[in-house]
N, C-alpha and C positions, 0 to 999 in steps of 0.2 A: 311308910305308906306306899302302896303299889302305884306305879305310873299307869295312866289310862291306856298306854300303848302296850302294856305287858300282856294282857289277854290275847292281843293280836299276834304278838311275838310268839307266845306259847303255841297258838294254833298253827302259825306258819312253820315253826320248828317241827311240830308233829307231822305236818304235811310233807316237809322236806326230809324228814327223818334225820335232822341235823341239829343237835342240841346247842351248837355254837352259832347258828344262823343269826345275823343281825347284831353281832358284837363288833363295836368299833375298836380303834387302836387303844382307847383308854379303858378297854374292858367294860364299857357301859353299853347296855342294850339300846339300840337306836333304830326304832321302827318308823318314826314319823317321816324321815326323809326317804324311806323305802316303802311308803304306803302302797304304791302300785304293786310292788313285789309281794308284800304281805297279802294283799287282796287276792292276787292271782294264785298265790301259793295255796290258799285255803279255798279257792273256788271249787265248785262241784266238778266241772270237767277236768280240772287239774288233778284233784284228789282221785277221781274215778280212774283216770288214765294211769296214774302211778300205781294204783292198786292192781289194775288189770295187767300192766306190763311188769309189775314187781320192780320198778325202777324209780327210786326216790328223786332222781334228777330229771325225769322226763319233762320236757317242755322248757328247760333252761337252755338259753343260747350262750354263745361265747362272751356276751357282755353282762351276764348275770341277770338278764331279764327273761321274760317268757314269750314263747312263740307257740301258738296253738293253731294247727290247721283246722279248718271248718269241716271236719269229717267225723263220722260216728266212731266213738272210741271202741265199740265192740268189733269193728272190722279189722282190728289190728292182728287178729289170728286167722289162720287158715280155716275156711268154713268146714263145718261138719255136715256130712250128708245124712242127717238124721231123718229127713223125709223119705229117702230111699231105704234106709235101714228099717224103718217102720212100715214100709209099704206092704210087706208080707204079713203084717199083723192087722191090716184093715179088715173090718168085719164084712163078709160077703153081703151083697144086696144093698138096699137103700133104707130099709125100715129099721134103723138102729134106734133102740129105745134108750131112755136116760141111763139105765143101769149099764148097758153096753158101752155107751159113750164114756161114762165115768171109769169103767174098767180100762178102756183104752187110754184115758188121760193118766191113770195111775201107772200103767205100763210105760207110757212115754216119760213121765217124771222120774221113774226108777232108772230109765236109761240115761236121762240127764244127770242124775245123781252119780251114776258110775262114771260119767264123762266129765265130772265137775273139774277135774284137774286140767283137762284140755280147754274147758270153757273159761275158767277163771285164772288159770296159771298156778293154782294151788288147790289142795284137797281140803283144807280147813275152811269150810264155807258154811254159812248159815243156810239151812234148807230153804228159808223164805226168800233168799236171794235168787233162787231159781224160778220164782214166780214172776218172771219178767219177760213178757212177750217180745219186747224190743230186743232184748239181749238174745233170746233164742232165735228169733227171725234173722237177725244179722249173723249169728253164728252158723245158720243154715245157708248163708250166702245171699240173703235178701238185703237190699238196701231199704232203709226206713227213713222217710222224709216227712217233715212237718210243713204243711202248706197253709197259707193264709186263708184259703178257701178252695173247695173242690167242686163248686157249682151246685146246681140243684138237680134233683132226679125225681121221677114219678114212679110210685109203686102202689098198686091197688087203687088208682085214681087219686092218690094223695101226693102232693109235692113236699119234698123235704130237702134240707141242706145236707149234702153228702158228708158223712163223717169219716169214711175210710174208703180207700181204693186199692184193690189188689190187681197187680199186673204180673200174673204168673209167668208169662213168656219171658219177660225181662227181669224176673225175680225182684220185684219192687213193690213196696207197700207205702202208701201215702196216708197220712192222718191230718185232719183239719184242725187248725188252731181255733176254730170257731167254738170248740167245745172244751170243757174242763179237762185237766189232766186225768181225772178219774174216768171220764167218759172215753177219752182217748185210749187209756189203758185197757178198758173192756173191749173197745173196738179193735185194738191191736191183737188181743187174745182171740177175738172172733175171727180175724183174718188168719191167724195162725191155725185155727181150727179148720178153715177152708183149705189151707195148704196141706194139712195132714190127712184130712178126711175125704177130700173130693178131688176128682180129676178135672181136666178141662184147661183151656187156654183162653186168652183174651182178657179184657178188663172186667173187673167185678166191682160194683159200687155198693156201699152199705150205708144205711141210715144210722143215726145216733142210737147207741145201744147202752143199756144199763140194767142187765139182768131181766126183770119182769116189766121193763118199761114199754114194751111194744105189745099191744093187744091184737086180737083177731087172728085170722088164718095166715100163716106164712109158709113159704116154700120149705119143704122138709130139710133142704140143705142149710137154710138160714136157722131153722130151729136147732139143728145139730150143732152148728157153729156157736149158737148162743149157749147151748149146754156145755160145749167144750170150754168156752170162755169162763163160765161159772165154775166148773170143776178145776180148771187150770189155775185160776186166780184165787179161789177159796176152797182148797182141798178139804175134804171132810176131817181128816185126821188133824191137820194143822189148825183148822178153825176150832175144833173141840179143845185142842191143847191150849191155844191162846185164850179161849173163853175161860177155861178152868183156871189158868194162871191168874186171871184178873178177878174172877168172881167166886173162886174157891169151890165151885160145883159146876157140873155139866151133865144134865141140865140144871138151870137155876130153880131152886125151890123157894117160893115166895112166903117164907115164914116171917114172923115178926122180927126175929133177930137178923135174918138175911136182908130184909127190907130196910132195917134201921142202919145197916152198913152202907147203903147207897148215900150219895151226896144229897143234900137237901133238895136241890132242883130236880135231880133224877128221881128221887123218892116221890116227890109230888107229881111228876110227869107219869110215873108208873101207876100211882094210885088213881090218877084221873084218866088213864088210858081207857078208851072205849072199845078197843079191839086188840087181838094178839099182835097185829101189825104195829100198833102204837106202842105196845109194851116192848116189842123187839127193837123198835127204833131207839128206845132209851139205851139199850145195851150196845147197839151198834156204834153209838157216839160217846158213851160214858168214858170219862177220863180219870175216875177215882172210885175206889171201893175200900171200905174198912180201913180208912186212913191212908191208903196207898195211892199214889198217883202214877199214871201210865199213859201210853199212847193208845188212842182209841182203836177198836178193832177195824173200823173202816179205814183208818189211817195206816195201820200196820200192813193191811192187805192191799192198800192203794186202790180202793174202790170207793164208790159213793156210799153215803149213808143208806140210801135206798137199796142199793145192791146188797150190802151187808145185812140190812134188815130182812130182806127176803131169804137170804141164805140161813140166817139164824132160825127163821120160821121153818124152812125146809128140813133143818136138822133137829127141830123140836127142842131147841136149847132154852127157849123162853116160854113160860106158861101162857 
């Protein structure tokens, strides 16, 4: 019978890339007395840093315990001047339509893919790993900080809690902890859009963003940054591919057989849906189909259910 500590030992060995970690003198695995080491060995910062540095011993000090500086792990590499490289590809003028913005994002992500060895330290990378605004901003030389609050700001006569702040002059982006990780991710991509699409210096404050969450007339630069964030985080090709992998069709065809393959709760929600938005919402959060279980689309792309819902509608993937 397996000890309760064995799963922790296994995870720690994987993180350390050492199959003999936590073996005592009697050749017995002993993790209980090293719980703190097991915990830190499998922690997200530890694992991410080792993967980025390609060093299975990163963070270990001379006493066999861990020391992690409170710095962003992405800043371990020399920054890439991607904003300067792309400056000559910016579309002239200010009236960029959605198609032009998407073409620009595709070009940008292709450049990221060619530089994946410099970004990650290796070339065998999941393409979805590049859909990380924090990673790209820091690799472009920007510091990214999480703040407990960024204050309030007025826009169009409405007060709102600031979600993001871009300080281009000091190459710094701040995101507020007041919002969910998904909102922060979209806001970070929005700030990346400002960095790449727009000139200017000084501080720039943004309201909470979530794809179609803001109604009314907005400054063209804000609309462009919104579009950039949508296309950067949820690229057409990747969304279609992940949708097909889950639901065996893209777009989904609501036949009797196809609907019967949905889980019971999802099938009922789809049948009772009053609009295309309600139907798309089912697929944005679904975690099973045809007997297979998987990570939801919104989770895979690290966006909110609402953001993925609107993206599925834009791509006409759901009837």
